[in-house]
N, C-alpha and C positions, 0 to 999 in steps of 0.2 A: 330126403337127402339134406344134410346139414352143412352149410358153408361157414368157414371160419375166415377171419380177416376183415379188411375194409372193402366195402363194395364201392367200385368206381362208377362215377356218373357218366364218364365219357367226355367231360368238359375240363378235365384236369390239365394243368399246364405241362408242356413238354420242354420248357426252357431249362437248359443246363449250361450256363456260361459263367465264367469268372469275368466280371465286367470291369474290375479294377484290381491292381495288385501293386503294392509299393512298400517301401521301407521308410518309416517316419524318421527324418534326420534329427529330430529333437530327442529321439531315444538313443542314449549313448551306445547301446548294443549294436546300433546300425552305422556307427561312425566309419566303418571300413567300406561302405557302399559308395562308389564313385559314379555310378550311372544307374538310374532307376530302371526297374524291370520293363521288358517289352513282352506283351502277350502275342505270340505268333499264331498264324493261321493253322498250324499243325498242333495247336494246344500245348506247345512248350512255352515256358516262361524263362527268359534269359536276362542276366544283368552282369555288372562288373564290380569288382572289389579291388582295393588297394593291395597290390602284390607285396609290397614291403611290409605292410602291417600283418598280413597273413603269414609271411615267412617268420616274423618275429613271434607270433602267437597263433598257431594253426587252430587253436580251440575257438577263436573268434567266429569261425564259420559255423560253429555249433550253437551259437547264441543269438543269431540273427532273428529279429522279430518282424515278420511281415504282417501287413494288414491288407485285407482284400474283401471285396464284395461280390456277391453272386446273384444270379437271377432270382426274382421274387418267387417265393414258394418252393425254391430248391433247397436242398440240404447238402452239407459237405462232410467228408470223412475227416477233415482237419479243421481246427478252429483258427479263426483270424485273431491276431494279436497275441499269439503264443509262440515262444521260442521254437525255431525249426532247425534241425541239424542239416545244414546245407554243405557239409563236407562231402556229401554225395547227393545224387538226384533224389527228389522227394515227389511221391505220387499223391495227387489229390483227386479223389473220386467225388463227382457231383451226382446227386440223385434228384431227378425231376419229380414233380408232384404225381405224374402218371406212372412212375416207376422207371422211366428211362434213366440210364446212367452214362456218364461221360468221364473219361480220364484226362486229367491235366498233369503235366510233369514240370516241376520247378527244377531247372538244371543247376547243378553245382556251378557257381559263378566263374566267369573268366577272370583270371587274375591279371590286372593291368598295371603298368608303371604309371606313377603320378608325379609330374613335375609341378611343384607348387611355388607360388609367389604370394605371400600374405601381406606384404608391405608393412609389416609390423616393426621391422628393424631398419634403422637409418644411421647415417654418420654425418658429421659436420665437416665440411672441407672448405678450402680456399683461404685467402688472406683476410685481414680485417676489412678490406674494401670489397672483396669478391665473396665473402662468406655466404655459404648456402648449405642446405641439407640434400643428401643423396640417398636413394633407397639401396638397401643391401639385399642380396650379396653383390658387391660391386665388381666381382669377376664375371658376373652374368648379366647384370642390369646396368643400363646407362640411361641418360636422359638429356633433354635440351637444356637443363639448368647448368650443365657443365660448360656450355658455350655461352649461354646468356649471362652468366655471372661475370664474364669478361666485359660485358657492356657497362659495368659499373665504372670502368675507366673513362667512359664517355658521359658520365653523369646519370646513367640509367640504373636505378636501384631496385626496380621491380624484379620478380622472379617468375618463371613459368611453371615451376614445380614446387609443391609444398607437401609436408607431412601433415595429415589430417587426423588428429586424435579425438576430436569431438564428434565428427561425422564419419561413421564407418559402418561396416556390416558386422564384423567380428574382430576379435583380437585386439591388439594395442593401437592400430592405426590403419588408415587407408592412404591412397595417394591422390593428390589434387593437381590437375593440370590446367593451366590458365594461359590463354593466348594473350600475348603482349603486343599492343599497338604502339610501335615506336616510329610511326611514319613522320612525326614532326622533326625527328632527328636523323632521318634517312641520309646515308652517305655511302661511300664505297666500302666502308667497314661496318656500318650500322644498318641492319636490314629494316625494311619498313614494318615488318611484324615478325614475331617469333611465337610459334605455337608451342603449347606445353606438350611434351612428348616423353614417353618412356618406352624402352625397347630392350630386347636381349641383344647384347653385342657391346660395342665400344664406341665412345665418342672420341674422335681423333681431331684435335684442334688444328693440326698441321695445315690442312687445305682451307682454313677459315677465310683467309684473305683472297684466295683465288677461286675457290669453288666450294661454297658452304654446304652444298648437298652431298659432298663427299665426306663430310665430317661424321655422318652417321654410318657406322660400319655395322650392319645388321647380321645377327646370327650367332648361335653357339652350337657346338657339336651335339648331335642328337642321334642315338642309335636304336630308336624304336620306330614303329609305324604309327604315326599319330592318328588318333581317332576323333577326339573331341577337344575343343578349347572352351573352357567354362569360366565363369566369374560373375561379378556384379558391377553395374555402372549406373550413374545418373548424369544428366547433361543439361546445360542451359547455354544457349547460343547468345553471343554478344549482339549489340545493337547495330553497329556500323561495319559493313563488310568492305574490306579494302583489298585492292590488287596491287601488291608491291613487287611483282615479278620484274626483275631487271632494273628496278628503281635505284638511282644513285643520289637522288636529292628529293626533298619533299614534293616538289612540283611534279615529279614523275609518278607519284602514287595516285591511283584512281579509286574513287569511292563507287561501289557498285550498288546503286539504289535497288531496293526490293529483294536483293539476294540474302538468303538466310544461311548462316554457317551450320555445318554439321560436324559431328565427331567421327573418328575412325578407330575401329578396333579390329585387328586382324592378326593371323598367324600364318607364316609361310614356311613350308618345308622346301629346301632347295639343295641341289647337289653340290658337294664340296669340289672345289677346283683349286689346285695347289699352284703357288708361284714357284720361282726358282729356288726359294729358301725352304720349300716344303710347308708353307703356311697357306691357309685358306684365303682366297681372294673374296672378300666379303661383298655382298650386294649392298648398295647404298641408296640415297634418296633419288638417284637417277634411274635405277633399274629394279628396285624392289617390286614394282607393279607389273613389269613386263619382261623380265629376264627369261631367256629360254632355259635357264638352269632351274627355274621353279618347277616343282613337282605337284604340290598340293597346297590348297589355300582354304583357310577357315576365316570368313569375313562377316562382320556385322552388316546386315542389309539396311537397317533403319538407324541412321545417325542423327535423328531429330531429338528434340527436347524430351527428357524424362525427369519429372519432378521428384520421383521417389526412386530409391534403390531398386534396380531391375535386374533379375538374373538373365544371363545368356548362356546358351549351350550351342556351340557352333561346330558342325560336322566338317571335317577336312574333306574337301572335294578335289579329286584328282583332275588335273588339266588334260586336255585332249592328247592322247598318245602317251600319257605318263602313267607309270605304275611304281609301286614301292619295290625296291630290289635290295634284299638284306645284305648282298655282297658289296653294296656301294656305301660310301660315307655321305652323311647329310648334315646340314645346318638347319636349326630352327630359329626363325626370326619372328618374335612377337613384337608388333609395332602398333602403338596407340597414340592418338593425337587429339588435342582439343579442337583442332581445325583440320578437316579432311584434306584440304589443299595446302596445308601448312608447308609442305616441302617446297612448294612453288611460291612461298611467301604471300599466300592469299588466306584471308580469314577475318574474323571479327574480334577486335579487342575485348577482353572480358569473357569470351567463350570459356566455359568451365566444365571439365570432364572429371568426374570422380570415379575411381576404380578400386576394387578390393577382391581379395580371395581368388586369385587366378589359379587354374589347374589345366594342365594338358594331359589328357589320358592317352597312353600309348600301349601298343601290344607288340 
């Protein structure tokens, strides 16, 4: 009897796994990918793309170029690094050295909305005394510079927010937040310190003399279920941590020896509540961290120094007893500060937080 084919020794590998699967962001064909793929236990591979980009050009789904690796000695029915038509599910069959075969399915991607803030566009505002730069769009973004600029009337010319054109991740610019130590001029109108902050919402100078924490009115309308808050940051804490909470004169300010400042990056989804005029009652510095109206939070856990630009991808976590209800109206508050306790006028002068390329992925 004559046998044809390859004789197996019995020691051949049976491994048939896709060990990594991704879309290289440096490849322009993959620009619509907003969340890298996840290989699930049922051998399906899922990811997200920009809904608006796909609506504008559906053919972009047919040009995506994935790269993937498989088990040693296994072979694949599909080549890595070649364009794949993901307007529909794509099957990938892996063959082990011993002949075993396993099927993987790359699912046609979920199309998600993407809210972006690139910090590329700015405007100049104020008078010759209070002149300062503000990030755009100004109907969505506000910052502590709008209040701090008024301190120029008291001889304070520093600013807590700057446009950064030389140090950035991409595009024309990034945003630079710097904590200002004004403890030497503390009074009933000059706070001991002002952290650099940027947020979605409005800066309302009205309560500045009576309740500074009410000046930050957080949130803009948001009609999606948020999934991820992404972006880039780097941070350097200042040297002297001061506690200026309640201080009305320099002698009231305390220096906290040994304490190191941290930054804060977070996004909060909260329920809209209307006032008598039918306008949302915004959360502010008093209640953004504990209001019962909060539904989900995506927050950076590590606010310590980062010398280089560092990416973050924060999952929105729903609070106890809270779920997303599409029949309700919501506000999205993105709140970032160069001093984590800045709302309570605590932090270190010179603490610097750089931010760029924000995205909120929703569905």
